[in-house]
C-alpha positions in Angstrom: -65.6 26.7 -8.3 -68.2 26.1 -5.4 -69.2 22.9 -7.5 -65.1 21.7 -7.4 -65.0 22.6 -3.5 -68.5 20.7 -2.8 -67.2 17.7 -4.5 -63.8 17.7 -2.6 -65.9 17.7 0.8 -67.9 15.1 -0.5 -65.2 12.9 -1.7 -63.7 12.9 2.0 -67.0 12.9 3.6 -66.1 15.5 6.3 -66.9 18.8 6.7 -65.1 21.5 9.0 -67.7 21.0 11.7 -67.0 17.1 11.9 -63.4 18.1 12.2 -64.2 20.6 14.8 -66.4 17.9 16.8 -63.2 15.2 16.3 -61.2 17.5 17.6 -63.1 18.3 20.6 -63.5 14.4 21.4 -60.0 14.4 20.9 -59.1 16.8 23.5 -61.5 15.3 26.0 -60.1 12.1 25.8 -56.5 13.7 26.6 -58.4 15.3 29.4 -59.1 12.0 30.8 -55.9 10.7 30.3 -54.3 13.6 31.9 -56.2 13.2 35.0 -55.3 9.5 35.3 -52.3 10.9 36.8 -54.0 12.8 39.6 -57.0 10.1 40.3 -55.9 6.5 41.8 -57.4 4.0 39.4 -55.7 1.0 41.0 -55.5 -1.8 38.6 -57.4 -0.2 35.9 -54.9 2.5 35.4 -52.7 0.7 32.6 -55.7 -0.6 30.9 -57.9 2.7 30.8 -54.8 4.3 29.3 -54.5 1.6 26.5 -58.0 1.6 25.5 -58.1 5.7 25.3 -55.1 5.6 23.3 -56.5 2.9 20.9 -59.4 5.1 20.5 -57.6 8.0 20.1 -55.5 6.5 17.3 -58.3 4.9 15.6 -60.0 8.3 15.1 -57.1 10.6 14.1 -56.1 7.6 11.7 -59.6 7.4 10.3 -60.9 11.1 10.1 -57.6 13.2 10.0 -55.4 10.8 7.9 -58.4 10.0 5.7 -58.2 6.7 6.3 -61.5 5.9 6.7 -62.4 6.9 2.8 -59.2 5.0 1.6 -58.2 2.0 0.3 -59.1 -1.2 3.2 -55.0 -2.0 2.5 -54.2 0.9 3.9 -56.8 0.3 7.0 -55.1 -3.2 7.3 -51.6 -1.9 7.7 -52.1 0.8 9.9 -54.3 -1.6 12.4 -51.5 -3.8 12.1 -48.6 -1.6 13.1 -51.1 -0.7 16.0 -51.3 -4.4 17.2 -47.6 -4.6 16.7 -46.8 -1.6 19.2 -49.4 -2.6 21.5 -47.7 -6.0 21.6 -44.0 -4.6 22.2 -45.5 -2.1 24.4 -47.0 -4.6 26.7 -44.0 -7.2 26.3 -41.8 -4.4 27.7 -44.0 -3.5 30.6 -44.4 -7.4 31.5 -40.6 -7.6 31.1 -40.2 -5.0 33.7 -42.5 -6.8 36.0 -44.7 -3.7 36.0 -48.3 -5.3 36.0 -46.9 -7.5 39.3 -47.4 -5.4 42.5 
């Protein structure tokens, strides 16, 4: 039975300690995102939030959804969706003149 467990862990490439490390990193990035509300970043406010959002998306999709260990077509589909979401969000913000002070 332990051989089956070892094979399953090896198949996905992550141990429990690895998942805990990823979760701690995600929590730290979330704390940074929340801190942007209290600290004035000026014009770097929105780009910093976007960058942190993309980093968190990539980490969650790669490790927790096991995309890193799956077929490359799934990776392409998820990252295409991310690109489309960024495009729509930035376009909506530009429409409301969010970027113009």
